[in-house]
C-alpha positions as CSV (number, residue, x, y, z in Angstrom):
1,M,86.5,59.1,78.4
2,D,89.6,57.2,77.4
3,E,91.7,56.1,80.4
4,L,95.0,57.9,80.9
5,Q,98.3,56.2,81.2
6,P,99.6,55.8,84.8
7,P,101.5,58.7,86.3
8,S,105.2,58.8,86.2
9,S,106.9,56.1,88.3
10,P,110.0,56.6,90.4
11,S,111.9,54.9,87.5
12,G,110.7,57.5,85.1
13,G,107.8,55.7,83.3
14,P,105.5,57.3,80.8
15,T,102.8,59.7,81.7
16,G,101.0,60.0,78.4
17,V,101.2,63.8,78.9
18,V,102.7,66.3,76.4
19,A,103.3,69.9,77.6
20,V,102.6,72.8,75.3
21,I,104.2,76.2,76.2
22,T,103.2,79.3,74.2
23,A,106.0,81.8,73.8
24,L,106.3,85.4,72.5
25,N,109.7,87.0,73.0
26,P,110.2,84.6,75.9
27,P,112.3,85.3,79.0
28,A,115.9,84.0,79.1
29,D,115.1,81.5,81.8
30,L,112.5,79.6,79.8
31,P,114.9,76.8,78.9
32,R,115.6,76.2,82.6
33,R,111.8,75.9,83.3
34,A,111.3,73.6,80.3
35,E,114.2,71.4,81.5
36,S,112.6,70.9,84.9
37,L,109.3,70.3,83.2
38,R,110.7,67.4,81.2
39,A,110.9,65.2,84.3
40,Q,107.1,65.3,84.6
41,V,105.9,64.8,81.1
42,D,106.8,62.7,78.0
43,H,107.5,65.6,75.7
44,V,107.7,69.4,75.7
45,I,106.6,71.5,72.8
46,V,107.2,75.3,72.7
47,V,105.3,77.3,70.2
48,D,107.0,80.5,69.2
49,D,104.2,82.9,68.2
50,G,106.2,85.3,66.0
51,S,109.0,86.4,68.4
52,G,111.7,88.8,67.2
53,P,115.3,87.9,66.4
54,D,116.4,88.6,69.9
55,A,114.7,85.4,71.1
56,S,116.8,83.1,68.8
57,E,119.2,82.1,71.5
58,V,116.4,81.0,73.8
59,F,114.9,78.8,71.1
60,F,118.4,77.4,70.2
61,E,118.9,76.5,73.8
62,L,115.5,74.9,74.0
63,R,116.3,72.7,71.0
64,R,119.6,71.8,72.5
65,I,118.0,70.3,75.6
66,G,115.6,68.3,73.6
67,V,112.5,70.5,73.5
68,E,110.5,70.6,70.3
69,V,110.1,74.2,69.0
70,L,107.5,75.2,66.5
71,H,107.4,78.6,64.9
72,H,104.6,81.0,63.7
73,E,106.0,83.5,61.1
74,A,103.8,86.2,62.7
75,N,102.0,86.8,65.9
76,S,98.7,84.8,65.5
77,G,97.4,85.0,69.1
78,I,97.6,82.7,72.0
79,A,94.7,80.5,70.9
80,A,96.4,79.8,67.6
81,A,99.7,79.1,69.3
82,L,98.0,76.7,71.7
83,N,96.2,74.9,68.9
84,T,99.5,74.5,67.0
85,G,100.9,72.8,70.0
86,V,97.8,70.7,70.7
87,R,97.8,69.4,67.1
88,A,101.4,68.4,67.4
89,A,100.7,66.7,70.7
90,L,97.8,64.8,69.2
91,A,100.1,63.7,66.3
92,L,102.4,62.2,69.0
93,G,99.6,60.1,70.5
94,A,99.3,62.1,73.7
95,A,96.7,61.0,76.3
96,A,96.6,64.5,77.8
97,V,97.9,67.9,77.1
98,L,99.3,70.3,79.7
99,T,99.1,73.9,78.6
100,L,101.5,76.5,80.1
101,D,102.4,80.2,79.6
102,Q,106.1,81.1,79.2
103,D,106.2,82.6,82.7
104,S,104.7,79.6,84.6
105,T,106.7,77.2,86.7
106,L,105.5,73.8,88.0
107,E,106.2,72.5,91.4
108,S,107.6,68.9,91.7
109,G,104.8,66.3,91.3
110,Y,102.3,68.8,89.7
111,V,101.4,66.5,86.8
112,E,101.2,63.4,89.0
113,K,98.7,65.2,91.2
114,C,96.7,66.2,88.2
115,L,96.5,62.7,86.9
116,D,95.5,61.4,90.4
117,S,92.7,64.0,90.5
118,L,91.5,62.8,87.0
119,R,91.4,59.2,88.1
120,T,89.6,60.1,91.4
121,A,86.9,61.9,89.5
122,S,86.6,59.2,86.8
123,A,86.2,56.6,89.6
124,A,83.4,58.6,91.0
125,G,81.7,58.7,87.7
126,R,82.3,62.3,86.8
127,P,83.2,63.1,83.1
128,V,86.1,65.5,83.6
129,G,86.9,68.0,80.8
130,F,90.1,69.2,82.5
131,V,91.8,69.9,85.8
132,C,93.6,73.0,86.8
133,A,95.9,74.4,89.6
134,H,94.3,74.6,93.0
135,R,96.6,77.4,94.1
136,M,98.6,80.0,92.3
137,N,101.7,81.6,93.9
138,G,100.5,80.1,97.1
139,V,97.0,81.6,96.9
140,D,93.8,79.7,96.4
141,V,92.4,80.0,92.9
142,P,88.9,81.6,92.9
143,A,86.2,79.0,93.2
144,Q,82.4,78.7,93.0
145,R,79.9,76.1,94.1
146,G,78.8,73.7,91.3
147,Q,76.9,70.5,90.9
148,N,79.8,68.5,92.1
149,G,80.8,70.8,95.0
150,I,83.5,73.4,94.9
151,E,84.9,74.0,91.4
152,P,87.1,76.6,89.7
153,Y,85.3,79.9,88.9
154,D,87.2,81.0,85.8
155,P,90.5,79.1,85.6
156,M,93.5,80.4,83.6
157,Q,94.7,78.0,80.9
158,S,98.2,77.9,82.2
159,G,98.4,74.8,84.3
160,M,95.4,73.0,82.7
161,L,95.8,69.3,82.2
162,I,93.3,68.4,79.4
163,P,92.6,64.8,78.4
164,V,92.7,64.4,74.7
165,P,89.0,63.1,74.5
166,T,88.0,66.6,75.7
167,F,89.4,68.1,72.5
168,H,87.6,65.5,70.4
169,R,84.3,66.4,72.1
170,V,84.5,70.2,72.2
171,G,87.2,71.2,69.7
172,L,90.3,73.3,70.2
173,F,90.8,76.9,71.5
174,E,88.8,79.7,69.9
175,E,91.3,81.4,67.6
176,G,88.9,84.2,66.7
177,L,89.4,85.7,70.2
178,F,93.2,86.1,69.5
179,I,94.1,86.8,73.1
180,D,92.2,87.3,76.4
181,A,89.1,85.3,77.4
182,V,90.4,82.3,75.4
183,D,90.5,80.2,78.6
184,S,87.1,81.5,79.8
185,E,85.5,80.6,76.5
186,F,87.1,77.1,76.5
187,T,86.0,76.5,80.1
188,L,82.4,77.4,79.3
189,R,82.4,75.3,76.2
190,V,83.6,72.3,78.2
191,R,80.9,72.8,80.8
192,H,78.3,73.3,78.2
193,A,79.3,69.9,76.7
194,G,78.4,68.2,80.1
195,L,82.0,67.8,81.3
196,T,83.2,69.0,84.7
197,V,86.1,71.4,85.4
198,E,87.9,70.5,88.6
199,F,90.8,71.4,90.8
200,A,93.8,69.2,90.9
201,E,94.0,68.7,94.6
202,G,97.2,69.9,96.3
203,T,98.7,71.7,93.2
204,D,100.4,75.1,93.3
205,L,101.4,76.9,90.1
206,E,104.0,79.6,90.1
207,H,103.0,82.3,87.6
208,G,104.3,85.7,86.7
209,L,102.1,88.5,88.0
210,G,102.3,90.6,84.8
211,E,103.3,94.2,84.5
212,Q,103.3,95.8,88.0
213,T,102.6,99.5,87.5
214,P,102.6,102.3,90.1
215,K,99.1,103.6,90.9
216,M,98.7,107.2,89.6
217,L,95.9,109.6,90.5
218,F,95.7,113.2,89.4
219,G,99.4,113.0,88.4
220,R,100.6,111.7,91.8
221,T,102.0,108.3,92.6
222,L,100.0,106.7,95.3
223,T,101.7,105.0,98.3
224,T,100.7,102.3,100.8
225,H,100.2,103.0,104.5
226,G,103.8,102.2,105.0
227,G,104.9,104.8,102.5
228,A,106.0,102.4,99.8
229,T,104.8,102.9,96.2
230,A,101.4,101.2,95.5
231,F,101.4,99.0,92.5
232,F,98.7,97.2,90.5
233,A,98.6,94.7,87.6
234,A,98.1,97.0,84.7
235,H,97.0,96.2,81.2
236,S,98.0,98.3,78.1
237,P,95.2,100.0,76.2
238,L,95.5,97.4,73.5
239,R,95.0,94.6,76.0
240,L,92.1,96.4,77.5
241,Y,90.5,96.5,74.0
242,Y,90.9,92.7,73.7
243,V,89.6,92.0,77.2
244,T,86.5,94.2,76.7
245,R,85.7,92.9,73.2
246,N,86.3,89.2,74.0
247,R,84.4,89.3,77.3
248,L,81.4,90.8,75.6
249,I,81.5,88.2,72.9
250,T,81.9,85.3,75.3
251,N,79.4,86.6,77.8
252,A,76.8,87.1,75.1
253,R,77.4,83.6,73.8
254,Y,76.9,81.9,77.2
255,A,74.6,84.3,79.1
256,R,71.5,82.2,78.7
257,R,73.2,79.0,79.8
258,Y,75.2,80.5,82.7
259,P,73.5,83.8,83.7
260,S,75.0,84.0,87.3
261,W,78.5,83.3,86.1
262,V,78.2,86.0,83.4
263,L,76.8,88.5,85.9
264,H,79.7,87.8,88.2
265,R,82.2,88.1,85.4
266,V,80.7,91.4,84.2
267,V,81.1,92.9,87.7
268,D,84.7,91.6,88.0
269,D,85.5,93.1,84.5
270,M,84.0,96.5,85.4
271,V,86.2,96.6,88.5
272,F,89.3,95.6,86.4
273,A,88.6,98.2,83.7
274,G,87.9,100.9,86.3
275,R,91.2,100.2,88.1
276,N,93.1,100.6,84.8
277,V,91.3,103.9,84.0
278,V,91.6,105.4,87.4
279,F,95.1,104.3,88.4
280,G,96.8,103.8,85.0
281,A,99.0,106.3,83.3
282,A,97.2,106.3,79.9
283,K,93.7,107.0,81.3
284,W,92.1,108.6,78.2
285,K,93.6,106.0,75.9
286,S,92.3,103.2,78.2
287,V,88.8,104.8,78.0
288,K,89.1,104.8,74.2
289,A,90.3,101.2,74.2
290,I,87.3,100.1,76.3
291,A,84.9,102.0,73.9
292,Y,86.4,100.4,70.8
293,G,86.2,97.0,72.6
294,L,82.5,97.5,73.3
295,I,81.7,98.5,69.8
296,D,83.6,95.6,68.2
297,G,82.2,93.2,70.8
298,I,78.6,94.2,69.9
299,R,79.5,93.7,66.3
300,C,81.1,90.3,67.1
301,R,84.2,91.4,65.3
302,E,86.9,88.8,66.1
303,G,90.6,88.3,65.1
304,R,93.5,90.6,65.5
305,A,92.9,94.3,66.0
306,T,93.3,96.3,62.8
307,P,96.7,98.0,62.2
308,R,94.9,101.4,62.4
309,L,93.4,100.6,65.8
310,T,96.6,99.1,67.1
311,T,98.4,102.3,66.1
312,K,95.8,104.4,67.9
313,L,96.1,102.4,71.1
314,T,99.9,102.0,71.2
315,T,101.3,105.3,70.2
316,R,102.9,107.3,73.1
317,R,100.8,110.4,72.6
318,D,97.6,110.1,74.7
């Protein structure tokens, strides 16, 4: 594996790292986060994946502070957006690419800790595919026991620091999945290539928790023991379709190589889907989304959901 450039020095030396942020109708504070990120990397690229006109001011401000903004004319999925940014980073001669979601914020020194972990693993003779956050919002990222000790179970792509040789060896992100399970598939492909996936020791990534929805059961809003409304991280029926379909495709692809991982993932996904069906507001539509996802997953149908299916799963009438 090619050796990375040294981490940023107190005088602001080069890191060899280019950050790629995917954006779709981004929050107004994205320029603030991008500005703080610039202190840790050589270059920041934001890929707009087909945002509406209301986002134009955010992208204008990003350019004003020196961030490179690339645009997709239409929503092409997070994998395609990541790949657009990675290709641009490779053209710049990056040594490593840091991938981030639009609602993620890095602590000070995050990139330097990632580079230190890469060097430590390299010195120990381990071929590292990428490193990821050790904690997220102050909570340990789920882990499993691997050949080299404790390693990430199914890391999220936001916060991954990926050395460029990894892309040369395994390729870019799987665009056919469009959204959901893109990070899982990439992680399994990296492991299948004989590379390790490791925590960057001491890192903590601040990440948005997604849509927090009140738990509903039999038409009633559930509460906690203290009387407050109970919330859970809900997914829309359309997202449930992608999650179901893409998990099935990915699990089938790697079940023979990683049977215990796949079994664990299936159980987690069943709990996740059940929580959305039981506690979500659009229960019947969620059931239909899961059914469509299972059918298309068995058929290995990839890409963006058809307009007809999208309409079925997004109209208000359940």
